[in-house]
Every structure is written in structure tokens, then in C-alpha cells.
C-alpha positions in Angstrom: 182.5 37.7 -1.9 178.7 36.9 -1.3 177.1 34.0 -2.0 175.1 35.5 -4.9 178.2 36.8 -6.6 179.9 33.2 -6.4 176.7 31.6 -7.8 176.8 34.2 -10.8 180.7 33.3 -11.4 179.8 29.7 -11.4 176.9 30.1 -13.8 179.3 32.2 -16.2 181.9 29.5 -16.2 179.2 26.8 -17.0 177.9 28.8 -19.8 181.5 29.2 -21.1 182.5 25.6 -20.8 179.2 24.8 -22.8 177.5 22.8 -20.1 174.8 25.1 -19.4 172.6 23.6 -22.2 172.6 20.2 -20.4 172.0 21.2 -16.9 169.0 21.7 -15.1 168.5 25.4 -13.8 166.6 27.0 -11.4 163.8 29.6 -12.4 165.1 33.1 -12.3 164.5 34.7 -8.7 161.4 36.9 -8.3 162.4 40.4 -6.9 159.6 42.7 -5.8 161.5 45.3 -4.3 165.2 46.0 -5.3 167.0 48.2 -2.9 168.2 51.6 -4.4 171.7 51.2 -3.1 174.0 48.4 -1.7 173.7 49.9 1.7 169.9 49.8 1.9 168.1 46.7 2.6 164.7 45.9 0.9 161.5 45.7 3.1 161.5 41.9 2.8 165.0 41.6 4.0 164.2 44.1 7.0 161.0 42.1 7.9 162.7 38.7 7.4 165.6 39.8 9.8 163.1 41.1 12.5 160.7 38.2 12.4 163.1 35.3 11.7 165.4 34.5 15.0 166.0 31.0 15.4 169.5 30.5 13.9 168.8 26.8 12.6 166.2 28.4 10.4 167.8 31.9 9.7 171.2 30.4 8.7 169.7 28.3 6.0 167.1 30.5 4.4 168.1 34.0 4.5 170.4 34.4 1.7 167.9 32.4 -0.5 165.0 34.6 0.7 167.0 37.7 -0.2 167.9 36.6 -3.4 164.4 35.8 -4.3 164.7 31.9 -4.3 161.6 32.0 -2.2 160.9 28.3 -2.8 164.2 27.2 -1.8 164.3 29.3 1.4 161.2 27.6 2.6 162.4 24.2 1.5 165.8 24.7 3.5 163.6 25.9 6.7 161.6 22.8 6.7 164.9 20.9 6.1 166.5 22.4 9.3 163.3 21.6 11.4 163.3 18.0 10.1 167.0 17.7 11.3 166.5 19.4 14.4 163.7 16.7 15.4 165.8 14.0 14.2 168.6 14.8 16.4 166.4 15.6 19.5 164.4 12.3 19.0 167.4 10.2 18.1 165.4 8.9 15.1 167.7 9.5 11.9 166.0 6.4 10.5 162.9 8.6 9.7 162.3 11.8 8.1 159.2 14.2 7.2 155.9 13.1 7.7 156.6 9.7 9.2 159.0 11.3 11.5 156.4 13.4 12.8 153.9 10.9 13.2 156.3 8.9 15.2 157.7 11.3 17.6 155.0 13.3 18.3 152.4 10.4 18.3 149.2 10.6 20.6 149.7 7.2 22.5 153.6 7.0 22.8 155.5 10.1 21.7 159.2 10.5 21.8 158.8 14.3 22.0 156.0 15.6 24.3 155.0 18.7 26.4 153.0 17.1 29.1 152.2 13.9 30.8 149.1 14.0 28.8 146.7 13.2 31.6 144.1 16.1 30.8 142.1 16.2 27.8 143.6 19.5 27.0 147.1 18.0 27.1 146.0 15.0 25.0 144.5 17.6 22.5 147.7 19.5 22.4 150.0 16.4 21.6 147.4 15.3 18.9 147.1 18.6 17.6 150.6 19.5 17.2 151.3 15.9 15.8 148.8 16.8 13.1 150.2 20.5 12.6 153.7 19.1 12.3 152.5 16.3 10.0 150.5 18.4 7.9 153.0 21.3 7.5 155.4 18.8 5.8 152.7 17.5 3.5 151.3 21.0 2.4 154.3 23.0 2.5 157.6 21.2 2.7 157.0 18.2 0.2 155.5 20.7 -2.6 158.6 22.7 -2.2 160.8 19.8 -2.7 158.9 18.6 -5.7 158.2 21.9 -7.5 160.9 24.5 -8.2 158.3 27.4 -8.1 155.7 26.2 -5.6 156.2 29.2 -3.4 157.2 32.3 -5.4 156.3 35.3 -3.6 158.0 36.8 -0.3 154.9 37.0 1.7 154.0 33.4 1.3 157.7 32.1 1.8 158.0 34.5 5.0 154.4 32.8 6.1 155.9 29.4 5.7 159.5 30.2 7.2 157.5 31.5 10.3 155.5 28.3 10.6 158.5 26.2 10.5 160.2 28.7 13.1 157.1 28.4 15.3 157.4 24.5 14.9 161.1 24.4 15.9 160.4 26.8 18.9 157.7 24.3 20.2 160.2 21.2 19.4 162.9 23.1 21.5 160.6 23.1 24.5 159.5 19.5 24.3 160.5 16.7 26.6 162.3 13.7 25.6 161.9 11.7 28.9 158.8 10.7 31.1 157.9 13.7 33.2 157.7 11.4 36.4 161.5 11.1 36.1 161.9 14.7 36.8 162.8 15.2 40.2 161.9 18.3 42.2 165.1 20.7 43.0 166.1 20.2 46.7 
């Protein structure tokens, strides 16, 4: 039984028991296209499956996206990004914007892509720190505080792809000084 059917059964039981009036519920999902049969996928599902490939992002956002819970899909994608960066940087004491500021800092980063000797290398470090921090401020935080901040499939997919790009970039980051890397013999 898929997740959506299980959720529907839980909602039915909640209503039958009488708890539905006293609980907070999510807004109804917004469907733009419904597949004509169970065997067909909607265009959004096909697009999602072709573009979202990172397992950390795909596993937490696919079902929500396909069910029309776009805001939650984006929120979960950014939570997965946050978790990955916490684990890679060994900074479980921080999260969200503060984590991004610390681990990608301009002067003493925990995660970095170069030794930051040239202007371009320094610009990359600073620029990505700002992109990481800004994406949490502009996308992740509103999604966590508002139930319908993102309510359409295209905006949701765009935001999920931003999270995916940042995850891929974080995967390529170093966590130790480049001077410590020895050449293969």
C-alpha cells in the first residue's frame, strides 16, 4: 500500500474517532495534472524523475511532490541538504543559516573547494557561502513556517533542484587542508 493510501486511511480513522476537529491539518494538495490511469505518470512526475537524481533529495521529496504537497517536498529536500552538511562537517551543533555561515565561511571554512589563494577561489568560497545561506533564508525557512509557501509544481521543482545542486557541490567539498593531500606515488 503506498504512502498516500495509508495517509488517507489514517485521516479516515481520525475523523471517525472525532479527533479531526481538534488537530491541525495540512492544506489539500494542489494537483495540476492527474494521470488518466494508474499506469501513467503525470508530466510533473516524469520531469521530477528525470531531473532529481541525488538519493538524499529524491528519497525524501518524491512522494510529497507527486502527491501535490509541494511545500513539504521542498522543505524535506532542504532538511536533507542540512543533514548532509552537518554530517560532512561534523557540526551537529548548528543548522540552517548558522551552519552555512560557519562551515562555508570565507576565512576559516570547514568545507571548501580550493586553497583560496586566487581571487577567483576566494570569490567561489564567499559566493557559495552566500548561496547556501541565502537559500536557507529565502526557501527553506519560509517553507518551514508557512504551509503553502510553495504551492505549484514548477516553483517546487526549481527549489528542489537548487537543493540538489547545493548537495552535489557539498559532496565535492574538502574537509581538510589541501596542503595535507599527498600526490600518488
